[in-house]
N, C-alpha and C positions, 0 to 999 in steps of 0.2 A: 794192571794197575785200575783204580778206582779212586776216583773225587768223593769223599765225606767226612763233612766235619761238620756238628750241629754247635756243639760246647768246646770247653776248654779244657775237659780232664777224662774225657773217655778216651780208650786207648789208643794211645800215637802209633801209628805205622808208617807212615811215608811224611816228611818232612824237608821244608828247604831251610838252607842254612845259610845268610848271605856271607860275603866277602868283603876284605877291608881293602883292597888293592885299589890304588888312585883318588882316596879319599881328597873332598876339597876343605878349604875352608871358604866357604861361598863367597863370591864377589856381592859388594852391598844390592838389597834389591828389597823393595816395602817391608814385606811382612816380617823380614828378620834380619836384626844386628850381631851382629859379630864383634866383641873389642877384647882382644889377648895383648896387649901392649907386652907387657912383661913376656910373652914367650914369639914377641915378634910377627904379633898380626893386631895390630892397633886397628881402629874402626877405620873401617873403607880398603882396609887391604884384602888380599884373599891370596890361596895359594895350595899346594899338594903340601897335607898332612908329611912331617918328616918319617924319612924312610923307616928309622929305627921303631919308631910309632906303630907301622903298616905294619913291618913283621913280627911284634910283639903280640899285636891282634889280630894277626894271623895264626900265629900258633895256638893262639886262645882259641879263635874258630875251628879250627883243623882239629884239635885235642875233642873240643866239644861235637863236634861231627862225626869223629872215631869212637866216640862215647855213645853216641846214640846206635851207631851202626852194631857197636859189640851188642846192644841190648834188641836185636834185631827190627830197627827200623830204618826203612830208605832213606837215604839222605839225600837231595839234588842242592847244587851250587849255582848261585846264579852267574853272568855272562859280564865280566866288567866290561865299559867302554871307556875311551879318555874323558875322563870329568874335566879336564881340565879347558875342555872347548869352551868357546862363546858360545850360545845357541842364538836363537831368535826364531818369530813368530810375525804375520805382518804387523801385529802390534805393539811388540818391544824387543828387546834386547837384553841378553845376560850373558855376564861376564864368566861363568863358569856354572858346571853342574855340581853335583854333591859327590852322592858315592852308592853303591847299594849290600851297606852291611845290614840295614834295616828293612829285610823284606815285608816285616807286619804292617811299614806304613805305608806300603800301597796297594798290598794285596789282602783279600779276608775272603774266605770260604765259607761257605753258608749251606750245608746242604751238598747238593752234588755244583754248586755255582762257586767259581773263580773273579770275581769282582776286581776291575783293575778300580780304585780312587782317583779322585778327581787330583789330588795336593793344591794348595793354593801356592808354592813357595814355585817363583819362577824356575830356578835350579832345581829343582825336581820333576817340571813338566816334563822330562824326556825320560825318565828314570825307568819306566815301563818299560821300555828297550832291554834291561839286563835281563828280564823273566820271561818275556816275548819266546825266545827259543825252549823254554822249558814248558810255556802254556801250551805252547804247539802241538809240544811231543804228547803233551796230558791229553788233548783236544782229538789226537789221532787216535791214541792207544784206548781211550774210557769212549763210548758211544755214546753214554749217559752223562757226559760232562756239559754243564754249561758256560762258556766262555763268556760274562759280560765285561764293559770298562762305562763308566759313568761319562755323562759326557763332558768330553774335556773343555776346560774353560778356559775365557779369554784371557783373564788375568789384566786385562788395563788398569790402568788409574783408578777407575772406579770399584775396582772389588776394594781396596782399601779405602784407610780413615787418613787423609795427608795430616802430619803432624802427629799421630798417633803417641810413637813410642817417647818425643819429647813431653807431651802432656800426660801420659799414664805414669810416668817416674815422678811425677811431681806428685802423685798424690798419696794420699796414706793408707796406710792398710785395709783400713775398712770402705775407703773411696774406691780401694781396686777390687774391693772383694765387691762390691755392690755391681760396678762396672762386669765382672765374672758372670752374678745371679744372672744380668740381664742382657748376655753375651754382648755388650756394646766395645767392644774392643777391636782388633787390628781391622778383621775383614768387615766389612758392607755387606747389605745381602744382594748385592747386585747379579750374585749368580750362586747356583749349589758347590759348597765347597767343605768338604771333608778326607781326613787322615785314613784309613782303615786302621790305625791304629786307636783309635777313640771310641772303637766301639768292642763293646763287652758281650762277648755272645752267653746265651742263657739259657738253649733251647729256642723255645716259641718267644722268648723277648730278649731283644736286640736294645741293649744303655748306649745311647751315643752323649757324650760329653761333649758340651759346648765348650767349646777353647778358641785358642791363638789361632787353631787350625779350621777349625769346623766350625762353622755357621749354622742359622736353623735353616738355611736355605735348603742345605746339605742334609739336615736330619728328615725336611721333608722330601726330599727326593728318594734318600732310606726307606722312608714309610711307603710311599708308594710303589717303588720298585719291589719290595717285600713285602706284598699284601696279607700273605698267611701269616706273619708276625706281628708281633705287639712292639714296636719302634717307642723308645722313649728316650725322651731330650731332659739331660740331666747336668746338675753342676756340684762344683764341690768348692770348698774353703781355699783355694787355691788361687795367688795372684796369678801368676805365669803358666792357667794348663794349658799341656801338651801334652794329650795322649795320655788313655785312662787307664793303661796296664802297668803304672806305679801308684794308682790312689787307689783303686775298686776292682778287686780280682777275685775269679770265681777259682775256688778249688776242688769242688766237690756238690754235689747235690745237698742243699742245705746249708752250706758254708760257705762265707766271702770274704777275702781277708781286706779290711780296710784299711788308709793311714790316717790315722786318727788326727794328724795333724791336719788335716784337710779335710773340716766338717762338710757329711755329706747330708742333702736337704734332709727335714723331717721325713717329707712324704716318700721320698725314698728308703727311708728306715723303717718305715712302718710298711710299707707294702713286703718288705723282704719279712717283717716279724709276722705279720699275719697270715703269710705262706710258711712259717716254720722255718726261716730259716735263720743260721745264726751268725752273726756280723763279730768278726774278731780283728782288733787291732793289731796293727803289725807292730814287731818288735822295732826297735828303735836302731838305725840304721848305724854301721862302724865305722862310717865314715863323717865329717862334717864339712860343712860348705867348705871350708880354709883347706880339707884335705884331699878334695877332687883333681883329679889326673888333669895337665896341662891340656887345655883346648878342648876341655868339654862343657858340653853345655847343658847337660842332665843334670838330676838334680841326687844326694843322696841315697834318695827314696828308689835309685833304681834296688837298692835293696832285696825290695819286695817285686821287681820283678822276673818271676820265676815261670817255668816252663811245666807245667804237668804232663807225666809220661802215660797216667791214669789215674783213677781217684786215688790212690794210696800211694805214688812214688812222685815227688818234687824235685826238679832239679836248681839249686839254690847257689849264689856266688859264696865260692868258698870260705872267704871272708867274714862271711855274716853271721857268725857265731850266735846273735840274741835270737836273729832269724831259723836257722836251723833248730836251733830248742823248742822255739815256741812247735814251728811245725812239727818235731816228735811228738812234743805232746800231744799233740792233735792227733797223733796216730802214722802220720804220713812216715813212710822211708823218705829221708833225704839224700840227694845225691850231692855230694858238692863238688862246685866248678869253678874253678880260676877265671875271672873273665871280666875283671878289673880295666885291663890295658883297653878291651874293646870298645868302652864308654866313650870316648871321643867321636868315635865314628858313628856312633847314631843310638846309645841304649844298651839292656842287656842281654840276656838270657830269654826271654818270650819275644823282645825287640829284633832279635837277630833270626826269628824262625817265623815259618806259616805253613801252618797245619795244612796240609794236601787230604791227608786221611787218616781217620779216626774211627774207631770200629764205633756202633750205635747209631741210632736213630734220633727224629724229630718227637722231644718230650715236652710236654707243659708243666712246668716246675713251681707257676704261680697260679694255682687255679682262682685264687682269692681277687679281687679287685680292692685297690685302696686310693683315695683320692683321683687324681688325674691319671694315676698309672689304671 
């Protein structure tokens, strides 16, 4: 047993795969809006996702876990808790929790350290409990493991912009993108906030997306916490950014997959180019917004939420033919994995996993500086 992972492409030997059990449409809270009247959950209502959806998602998650095991990868699973229970701190009360399908949101492995993210949804404040039994076992088995948790946020009303969603939805596209570039979104800077899935690992460089769930204070906390890394705050042309792993996806040294619909900052593009990286636009997704599963808060660009098993092997959602053909043309072995039934539970193949061990060490893939990077 050894914790070690510096990037998203070295050979994967140990991973966590999430579970769909008990997942909730969250109770209302400042940071998130859920409104699905056509599926029985109009705004302000909440409850468990239907049993048939849970069964279908778990079937695909279990099959994915079995696929990874057949390839010699150790797979661990979290322990679901009763997410329907209301939770509270001295500062707030919340009507429900969420689930434990997307461990990538909560945990990130950097070298021999596993870090628990702050989270900014009150419904996800206690989600770390699902992973504590596993983290405790890793800590006991690996004397070199570092187990860290970012400061648990208070998540008082001061952490959110009052009336944000009503105001934001009235803005046009250009106005929304301007707000994204400024990170003038639902979160204030009252305290550091970040989701682990907003961090893309490229060896010594960590690219952290400023988003609806990650603020500048969160990036600054990460910068101080990882002084041996270059920690970069980045934005893209996405009006509702949540997590970087369906926008800017490392595939192997020198190659990154980009959602071309979400324009990258020019300085970021040039930083990659001066260091001889190729930026490839992802293929169009197979699904449209109108064809997404019910109760799904993710976008069709989950098509590029892939999991690399090594520098030559990539798991891709099985219906995303164009994406698989693109990756095949780039020299990858593509492993198709049916996974769209999992999307309503919090994401795709990358979201559903956390690397615990990848072979390889810390490398500097960006020796040349450019602009603010």
